[in-house]
C-alpha positions as a Markdown table, in Angstrom:
| # | Residue | x | y | z |
|---|---|---|---|---|
| 1 | Met | -49.0 | -201.1 | 36.3 |
| 2 | Lys | -48.7 | -197.7 | 34.8 |
| 3 | Met | -45.5 | -198.6 | 33.0 |
| 4 | Tyr | -47.3 | -201.7 | 31.6 |
| 5 | Leu | -50.2 | -199.7 | 30.2 |
| 6 | Asn | -47.8 | -197.2 | 28.7 |
| 7 | Lys | -46.0 | -200.0 | 26.8 |
| 8 | Ile | -49.3 | -201.4 | 25.6 |
| 9 | Phe | -50.4 | -197.9 | 24.4 |
| 10 | Val | -47.1 | -197.4 | 22.5 |
| 11 | Leu | -47.4 | -200.8 | 20.9 |
| 12 | Ile | -50.9 | -200.1 | 19.8 |
| 13 | Ile | -49.9 | -196.7 | 18.3 |
| 14 | Tyr | -47.0 | -198.3 | 16.4 |
| 15 | Ser | -49.2 | -201.0 | 15.1 |
| 16 | Ile | -51.8 | -198.5 | 13.8 |
| 17 | Phe | -49.1 | -196.5 | 12.1 |
| 18 | Tyr | -47.6 | -199.6 | 10.5 |
| 19 | Ile | -51.0 | -200.8 | 9.2 |
| 20 | Ile | -51.8 | -197.3 | 7.8 |
| 21 | Leu | -48.4 | -196.7 | 6.2 |
| 22 | Ser | -47.6 | -200.1 | 4.8 |
| 23 | Pro | -48.9 | -200.5 | 1.3 |
| 24 | Gln | -50.9 | -203.6 | 0.6 |
| 25 | Asp | -52.9 | -205.0 | -2.3 |
| 26 | Val | -56.5 | -205.4 | -1.5 |
| 27 | Tyr | -58.7 | -207.6 | -3.6 |
| 28 | Ala | -62.2 | -206.7 | -2.4 |
| 29 | Tyr | -65.6 | -206.2 | -4.0 |
| 30 | Ile | -68.4 | -204.1 | -2.7 |
| 31 | Asp | -71.6 | -205.2 | -4.3 |
| 32 | Pro | -74.6 | -202.9 | -4.9 |
| 33 | Gly | -76.4 | -204.3 | -1.8 |
| 34 | Thr | -73.6 | -203.2 | 0.5 |
| 35 | Thr | -73.5 | -199.8 | -1.1 |
| 36 | Asn | -77.3 | -199.5 | -0.7 |
| 37 | Leu | -76.9 | -200.4 | 3.0 |
| 38 | Ile | -74.2 | -197.8 | 3.6 |
| 39 | Val | -76.3 | -195.1 | 1.8 |
| 40 | Ser | -79.4 | -196.0 | 3.8 |
| 41 | Ala | -77.5 | -195.8 | 7.1 |
| 42 | Ile | -76.1 | -192.4 | 6.2 |
| 43 | Ile | -79.6 | -191.1 | 5.3 |
| 44 | Ala | -81.0 | -192.5 | 8.5 |
| 45 | Leu | -78.2 | -190.8 | 10.5 |
| 46 | Phe | -79.0 | -187.4 | 9.0 |
| 47 | Ala | -82.8 | -187.9 | 9.5 |
| 48 | Thr | -82.2 | -188.8 | 13.2 |
| 49 | Ile | -79.9 | -185.8 | 13.7 |
| 50 | Gly | -82.6 | -183.5 | 12.1 |
| 51 | Tyr | -85.4 | -185.0 | 14.2 |
| 52 | Tyr | -83.5 | -184.5 | 17.5 |
| 53 | Phe | -82.4 | -181.0 | 16.5 |
| 54 | Arg | -86.1 | -180.1 | 15.8 |
| 55 | Ile | -87.1 | -181.4 | 19.2 |
| 56 | Ile | -84.3 | -179.3 | 20.9 |
| 57 | Val | -85.4 | -176.2 | 19.0 |
| 58 | Gln | -89.0 | -176.9 | 20.0 |
| 59 | Lys | -88.1 | -177.2 | 23.7 |
| 60 | Ile | -86.2 | -173.9 | 23.5 |
| 61 | Lys | -89.1 | -172.1 | 21.9 |
| 62 | Glu | -91.5 | -173.5 | 24.6 |
| 63 | Tyr | -89.1 | -172.3 | 27.3 |
| 64 | Met | -88.8 | -168.9 | 25.8 |
| 65 | Asn | -92.6 | -168.6 | 25.5 |
| 66 | Met | -93.0 | -169.6 | 29.1 |
| 67 | Leu | -90.5 | -167.0 | 30.2 |
| 68 | Arg | -92.2 | -164.4 | 28.0 |
| 69 | Ser | -95.6 | -165.1 | 29.5 |
| 70 | Phe | -94.2 | -165.1 | 33.0 |
| 71 | Phe | -92.6 | -161.6 | 32.6 |
| 72 | Ile | -95.5 | -160.0 | 30.6 |
| 73 | Lys | -98.0 | -160.6 | 33.4 |
């Protein structure tokens, strides 16, 4: 079983390298709607990261204030 998975892994790696390194002509068009969707997704990603970072910082501040009030008494 292990040998079988090893052969599959090697085949996948060779396939990826072949696809990346072989030059091909691509006839594609990205319309403005698709670009707008990609930009909106990137903005939403950064907004989500900022929101969760703010929550983590707020929790750390609350914990520090709790420790401070515990030791000051």
